N, C-alpha and C positions, 0 to 999 in steps of 0.2 A: 504494500500500500504506500502511496505517496501522500505527503502532507497537502500537496496542491489539490488532491481529490476531495479533501474535506471542504475546501472553498467551493468546489463545484456543487457538492451536496447542499451546503448552506444556501448558495445562490438559488438552486432549484426549489428548495423549500420556501424561500422568499418569493419566488415567482408564483408558486402555488398559492401562497397566502395572499399575495397582491390580487390575483385574478379571482380568488374565492371571495374576497371582500367586495370587489367590484361586481361580482355576479349577483349580488343582492339588489342591484339597481335594475336588473332585468325583470321582465314579467315572468310569471310562473311557467308559462308555456315556452318561454325562450331560455329557461335555465337548464333544461335537460342536457343538451349537448355540451355547453361549457362545463357544467359540473361533472359530467362523465369524463371529459378531457382532463380536467384538473385532478380528479380522482385517479385516473390512469397515470398521470405524470407523478402524482404523490406516491402511488404504489411502486412505480418503476424506480423512483429516487430512493425509496426505502429499501427496495431490493438491492440496489447498488450499494447502499450504506451497509447492508448486511454482508454483502460480498467483500466490501472493504475491511470490515471488522474481522472476518474469517481470514483474509489475506494478511492482515496485520498480526494476527496471532500466529500464523504459520511462518511468515517470512520477515516479520518486523516492519518498521516504518522507516521510509527514507524521504529525503527532502523533495526531489522531483522538480525543483525550480529551474535547474539547469536545462532539463529537457523541455520544459514548457516554453522557455524563451530562446531556445536554440534556433537560429535562423530567422529571428525576428527582424523585420525590416520596417523601420519607423516611417519612412516615406510612403510605403505601401499602406500602412495602417492609417496614416493621416489622410491620404487621398481617398481611401475607402470611407473614412469617417465623414469627410466633406461631401462625398457623393451621397451618402446616406442622409445627411442633413438637407442637402439640396432636394433629394427625393421627397422628403416630408413636405417641403414647400411646393414642389411640383404637384403633389397629390391635390393640394388645395386649389390650385389654379387649372390644372389640366385634367384632373380626375384620376381615379385609381389605375385603370388599365393603360392609358397612354404614358403616365408617369412611370409605371412599373416596367413597361417595355423599354423606355428610354434609360431608366436606371440600370436594368439588367444588361442591356447592350453596352452601356458605358463601363460598368463594373467588370463584366466578363472580358470585354476587349482590352481594358486596362490590365487585367490580370493575364492577358495573352492566352486565353482559352481559344482553341481552334474554332473557326467560324461555324463549321457544321455543328459542333457541340453547343455553341452559343445559340444558334438558331433553334436547335431542338429543345434546349433548356427554356428559352423564352416562350416558345409556342406551347410546350408541354405544361409549364407552370401556370401560364395565363389560362390555358384551357381547363386545367384542373381547378383553379380558383373559380373560374366562371361556373363550371358544372357543380362544384361542391357548394359554393356560397350563394350564387344567384339562383341556379336552377333547383338544387336539392334543398337548401336551407332557407331560401327566399330572403337573403340578406341584401340590403341596398348598400352598395359600395359608393364612395364619393364620386360624383360626376364632374366636379370642378366648376369654377366660376366662369371660365372661358367657353365652356360648352353647355 
């Protein structure tokens, strides 16, 4: 087990708690899917924690920080962070799908993902989001001020 894994578990429990608290703002009929997803995430995080404890008893605990930051590229991180922040603003003005396509293309091309893989990822993810959220769950995604 690595000490850095403890941070991952704590972060995931915080994510579960955050979304659980905000799920109370939903109507009763809209809570089912979010609560199921939160419960599943909580269960998987707990399962991971149990595996970590078993591994710690068997093999001990090591730092793991060297492995986590090996190959870290500050410029790549900062560009990705800026693109993500720009994406949030684009959603407001362009709408979810146009902003998502632009963001994914920009990010994947910046990370030098092959063009064919980029196109497949953009089309597949947007199609999956459309089918899951708009068609299946009936969620209205932001349309944007300009459209």
